[in-house]
N, C-alpha and C positions, 0 to 999 in steps of 0.2 A: 486361824485366819484363812480366808478364801484363797485358793491357789488358782489364780486366773492367768490365762496366757497373756504374755506381755503385749502381743499384737492386739488383743481384745481391749486391754486398758488404754493403750495408745490410741487405738481406733476410736474408742468411746470419747476421749477428750478432743480428738480432732473433729469428729462429727458434731459434738456439742459446741465446740468453738466456732465452727462454720455457721451453725444455726444461730448462735447468739450474735455473731458478726452481721449476718444477714438481717436479723431483727433490728440491730442498731442502725444499720444503713437505711432500712425502711423508715425508721423514725426520723432520721436526719434529712433524708431526701424528700419525704412526703409527710410532713407533720399534719395530722388531721384527727378528728374525732371519729373513731371507727363506729360503723353501724352495729346494731345488735347481732346481725347475721355474721358480719366479718369477725367480731369479737368471739362469738360462739364457735365459729369454725377454727379459729386459732387456739382457743382453749381446748377444744376437742382434740386438735392435732397434738398439742403438748401432753395432754393426759394420755392419749393413745401411745405417744412416743415413750412415756414413762412405763406404761404397761408392757410394751414390746421389750423394753430394756429389762423389766422384771422377769419376763419370760426367759430371756437370754441368761439372766442370772440363775434362774432355776435349772436351766439346761447345763450351764458350765460349772456351777458350784453346788447344785443340789438345793433341797427345800430349806435348809437351815439359813444359808446366807441369802437366798432368794427372799425368804420370809423377812429377814432382817432389813433388806432394802425396802420392801413394801411397807413394813411398819415404820421405818425411818422416814420414807417419803410421805406417807399419810400424816405423820406427826408434824413434819416440817411444813407441809402444805397447809395444815390447819393453823399453825403458828403464823405462817405467811399471810393467811387471810386476816388474822388478827392485826398483823402489821399493816395490811391494806386498809383496814378501818381507820387507823391512825393517819395514814396517808390522805384519806378522804377528808379528815378533819383539818389537816394541814393545808390542803388545797383550798378548802372553803375559807379558812381563817385568813389566808393571804390572797384570796380572790384571784387565783391563777386562772387565766383564760383556758377554757377546755381544749382549745386548739393546741396548746403547748403542754398540756398535762401529760401527754404520752412521753415527751422528752424528759420531764421531771421524774416520771416513774422509771424510765430507763436508766437515768443517772442513779436513782435510788437502788435499783436492782444491781447495777455494776458495783456500787459502793458496798452493798450487802455481800456480793460474791467475794470481793477482796477481803473484807473484814472476816467473813466466815472461813475463807481459805487460811488466813493467818491464825485464827483461833483453832481451826482443825489441826494445823501443823503443830501448834503448841500443845494442844490437848493430847494428840497422839504421842508426842515425845514424853510428856509428863506421865501418861498412863503406862507407857512402856517401862518406865523406871521407878514409878512410885504407885504401888497398888492402893495405898491409903487415900489417894486423891478421890477415890470413889465415895468415901465417907463425906468429903467436902461437897462433891457434886450432888450427892443424894440430899444432904442437908440444905444445900442451896435451892434445889428444885422443890423441896417440901416448903421452904419459905416462900418461894415464888408462887407456888400453888395457893398458899394461904393468901398472899397479897392479891392474886388474880381473883380469888373467890370473894374477898371482902372489899376490893377496890370499888369505889362509887363511880369511877369513870371521869372524875373531875380533872385528874392529871392529864388524861388524853384530850379532853376538851380544851385544855390550855397548853397543847403541845408546842405552840409557837411562843409561849411566854416563859422564858427562863433568863437567867442573868447573862449568859453568853450572847443570846440573841439581842437582848436590850443593850448590851455593851457594843455590839457591832453596829446597831442602829445609831448609837450616840457618837461613836468614833469615826465611822466611815461616812463620806459624803454619799447620800442616797437620794435617788430620784423618787418622785411621788408615784410614778406609774411604770408599767412594764414597757420594754421596747422589744417586742417579739420574745425570742428566747435568749436574748443577750444578757450577759452578766454585767457588762459595762456599756454606758452610752454617753452621749454628749448633751448637756443641758446648758444653754446660754454660753456656749464656747468652752465649758469646763467638763472634763471627764469625771463621771460619777458612777457609782454602782447602782444597779437596779434591784428591786425587791427579789428578783430571781436568785440572787446570791444568798439572801436570808432563807429562802425556800430550800435551796440545796444544802445549806448548813443544818437546817432543822431536820431534813430528811436523813442526812448523814448521822446526826446524833441519835435519831430514832433507830436507824439500822444498827448502830453500835449497841444500844440497849437490848434490842431483840436478838442480836448475835450472842450476847452474853447469856441470854435465857435458853436459846435453841440448841447451842452446841453441847452443853452438858446433857440436855434431854436426849439427843440422838446417840451420844456416847453411852447412854444407859441402855440402848437397844443393840448396839454393835460397837466393837472396838476396831473395826476395819476402817482406816482412813479413806480408802477408796469408796466404800459404801457410804460413809458419812458425807463425803464431798459430792458424789454423784446424786445422792438423795437431796442434798441442798440445792444443787443446780436444777434438777427436775422440779423441785418445789417452787423455785423462783421463776422458772421459765413459764411464760404465759400469764404471769401475775399482772402485767400491764394490760392485757386484753381482759382479764378477769375483772379488773377495776371498772371498766366500762360496761361489762356484761351484768355484773351484780347491781350496780347503781343503788337504787333505793332498797334493794333486797337486804343490803348489809344491816340496815336498821331493824329488819325483821328477825335476824338471827340473834335474838336476845339471850339465848342460852348457850351461845358459842363460848363465851368466856368461862362459863361454869364447866363446860365440857373440857376445855383446855386445862382448867384447874384440876379436874379429875385425872386427866392424862398425865400432867406433870407430877401430881402426887403419886400416881401409880409407878411412874418411872423412878421417882425419888426413892420410894420404898424398894423397888427392884435394885437400884444402885447400892443402897445400904445393905441389903441382903447379900449382894455380890461381894461387897467390901468385907463383910463378915466371913463369907465363904473362903476368900483368899487372904484373910487377915494376916498381917505380919507385924502389927504394932505390938511392942513388948508389954504395954500396960493393958492390953485387951486379950484375955484368954492366954496369957503368958507368951504372946507372940505366935501362937499356933492358929491354924485354920479352924474356924468354927463350923464343924462338919454338919451340924443340924440345921444350919441356915440354908434354906432351899434356893436353888437357882431357878428362876422363873423361865420356862421355855419360850422360845421365840413365837410359837404359834399362839400361846396364851396372850403374850403382849399384843400381837397383831389383832386377835379377837377382841380384846378389851378396848383397844384404840378405835377400831372400826365401829364397834357397837356403841361406844360413847359418842362418837361423832354423829352417827345415824340417829340415835335417840335425841340428841340435842337439836339437830336440824328439824326432825319431824315435830318435836315438841314446840320448837320456836314457831314453825309455820302454823301449827294448830292454835297456839296462843294468839298469834297475829290475826288469824281468821276469826277467832272468838271475840277479840277486841274490836275488830272492824264491824262484826255483826251487832255487837252491843251498842256501838256508837251509832250505827244505822237505825237500830230500834229506838234509841233515845231521840234521834232526830224526828222519827215518825211520831213518837208520843208528843213531842213538842209541837208539831204541826197540828195534831189532833186536839191538843189542849187549847190552841188558839182558835180552832174552828168554831166552837159553840159561841164564843164571844161575837163572832161575825154574824152567826145565825140569830143571836138574841137581838142584835142591832136591827137586823132585817125585820124581825117580828115586831119590834117597837115601831119601826117605820110603817109596816103594813097596818098595825093597829091605829096609828095616827091617821093614816090615809082613810081607813074605814070610818073613823069617828067624824072626819071632815065630811065624808059622803053622807053620813046619817044626819048631820046638822043641815046639810043642803036639802 
């Protein structure tokens, strides 16, 4: 485990807490739709902050744990972008006014931090006492990778349609429209809930599902609770601004889900190999460690994760460009196909006019 000075750990959480509090106050005091420039500057700031922290990790703990943080942060950031795509679907499905989408996103990020904090604490405690849990984590990630690769996306498109949401709509008195960012409002002298409550519940359920996926993934890269938690915080910071920055680009990242599937499968295999390496289950190899099972180094994990993301992004953008060019050429062919008909009509008209002149 990394041996970090206590002052460094405390200082890290204090600084991150102040930044998150400032971000929250900014949303509450000045709800607005940020411009592309503003969103870009904030995203660059948070990414730069994560890189500075990574550099400090390399200085204080060396390349092993510094590399674990970078690998964990990149993985969690990628999974958070996938989470963001579901948020976009939820916002569209419930027609949340863009002015108030920042607040919804901020609530989603806070819920995600709380849930991941709980799961990280539980995960760290279980790993400390039961090494066989790595078998379960590995198998779960391999299953998740399979679902990610084969999922048609219909579940995400119907993110707001589930039994709990339908039950809330039928049981609670609900207004037809939003009242700013309020959860409750008054209609005809009666207090009722607004659709914002349903949005928050849906976001919370989505966060819960993604936390279940992401925490085993990062524990496959590091067993340090400090690295796991800080990587998650840095991955979630700036997600709100990234939502407005990416916009329509999200639909172009068509291979992102496949990249995440590859990453989750890789980490799943890494976890199973680690579980075999530290095996203590009596019915596997007589309870002895399986020495031939390799431990995948951190730098290999980091290289695989970054390469997979880069390849997926580049391939997605190339595919989008090819699709757009094909559509453009199809439109041009359609226009050309219609053009001769017009010319033929003109020729007939000219011929008729010439015939009339001859008769005269």
